[in-house]
C-alpha positions as CSV (number, residue, x, y, z in Angstrom):
1,X,-36.1,33.7,46.2
2,X,-35.8,37.1,47.7
3,X,-38.6,39.5,46.7
4,X,-38.0,42.8,48.6
5,X,-35.6,44.6,51.0
6,X,-36.3,46.8,53.9
7,X,-39.5,45.4,55.4
8,X,-38.0,45.9,58.9
9,X,-40.3,48.8,59.6
10,X,-43.4,46.6,59.6
11,X,-44.6,45.1,62.9
12,X,-47.2,42.9,61.2
13,X,-47.5,41.5,57.7
14,X,-50.7,39.5,57.0
15,X,-51.7,37.4,54.0
16,X,-55.3,38.3,53.5
17,X,-56.6,36.7,50.3
18,X,-58.1,38.8,47.6
19,X,-59.0,42.2,49.1
20,X,-59.5,44.3,45.9
21,X,-61.7,41.9,43.9
22,X,-59.2,40.9,41.2
23,X,-59.0,37.3,42.2
24,X,-55.4,37.5,43.3
25,X,-54.2,37.3,47.0
26,X,-53.0,40.5,48.6
27,X,-51.0,41.5,51.7
28,X,-51.6,44.0,54.6
29,X,-48.6,45.5,56.4
30,X,-48.8,47.6,59.6
31,X,-45.8,49.8,60.3
32,X,-44.5,50.8,63.8
33,X,-46.4,54.0,63.7
34,X,-49.7,52.0,63.1
35,X,-50.2,53.0,59.5
36,X,-51.9,50.1,57.6
37,X,-50.9,49.5,53.9
38,X,-52.1,47.1,51.3
39,X,-49.9,45.4,48.7
40,X,-51.9,44.1,45.8
41,X,-50.7,40.7,44.4
42,X,-49.8,40.6,40.8
43,X,-50.4,37.0,40.2
44,X,-46.7,36.5,39.3
45,X,-45.4,36.0,42.9
46,X,-44.8,39.7,43.5
47,X,-46.8,42.8,44.7
48,X,-47.5,46.2,43.5
49,X,-46.4,49.4,45.3
50,X,-48.1,49.8,48.6
51,X,-51.3,51.8,49.1
52,X,-52.1,53.5,52.4
53,X,-55.4,52.4,53.9
54,X,-55.5,53.8,57.4
55,X,-53.3,55.8,59.8
56,X,-53.4,55.2,63.6
57,X,-54.8,51.7,63.0
58,X,-54.8,48.8,65.3
59,X,-52.2,49.9,67.9
60,X,-53.8,47.7,70.5
61,X,-53.9,44.6,68.3
62,X,-51.6,41.8,69.1
63,X,-53.0,39.5,66.3
64,X,-54.4,40.1,62.9
65,X,-55.7,37.4,60.6
66,X,-57.0,37.4,57.0
67,X,-59.9,34.9,57.4
68,X,-61.5,35.0,54.0
69,X,-65.2,35.8,53.7
70,X,-66.9,35.1,57.0
71,X,-69.8,37.4,56.4
72,X,-71.0,35.6,53.2
73,X,-71.0,38.7,51.1
74,X,-68.2,37.5,48.7
75,X,-65.6,39.9,50.1
76,X,-62.5,39.0,52.2
77,X,-62.7,40.0,55.9
78,X,-60.2,40.6,58.6
79,X,-60.2,39.5,62.3
80,X,-58.1,41.2,64.9
81,X,-57.5,40.6,68.6
82,X,-56.7,43.4,71.0
83,X,-54.5,43.1,74.1
84,X,-57.7,42.8,76.3
85,X,-58.7,39.6,74.4
86,X,-61.5,41.1,72.4
87,X,-62.0,39.9,68.8
88,X,-62.9,42.4,66.1
89,X,-64.1,41.9,62.6
90,X,-63.5,44.4,59.8
91,X,-65.7,43.5,56.8
92,X,-63.9,43.9,53.5
93,X,-65.5,46.2,50.9
94,X,-64.2,44.3,47.9
95,X,-62.3,47.3,46.7
96,X,-59.2,46.8,48.8
97,X,-60.3,48.3,52.1
98,X,-62.4,47.6,55.1
99,X,-65.4,49.0,57.0
100,X,-65.4,50.0,60.7
101,X,-64.6,47.3,63.2
102,X,-67.4,45.2,64.9
103,X,-66.9,43.4,68.2
104,X,-67.5,39.7,67.6
105,X,-66.2,38.0,70.8
106,X,-64.4,38.5,74.1
107,X,-62.2,36.3,76.3
108,X,-59.6,35.4,73.8
109,X,-56.5,36.7,75.7
110,X,-55.5,33.2,76.8
111,X,-54.7,32.1,73.2
112,X,-51.2,32.6,71.9
113,X,-52.2,32.7,68.2
114,X,-55.2,33.2,66.0
115,X,-55.3,31.3,62.7
């Protein structure tokens, strides 16, 4: 089943789990100008209109993963890897956005994927 057209402008689309605290999974999409958008899940297999989260976000990231709640605060978090192999965590705020990034590891450039 086709949901949407014209998603060619995105370089990354990431399933993240529930970002906004409504209990329904959401998506993040990063466009080619490094603007990050959130699409809230509707619970019916579709998404609401996009909401802009950040501009100039993650241009050096070659992998982004929604990992669930790794900080044990009940809010979904995000892990990113930059081209130098450093892993970063952005802690979710439970309202659909993230806090500043925190370095959590180095030496991950040899891995093809993060999952």
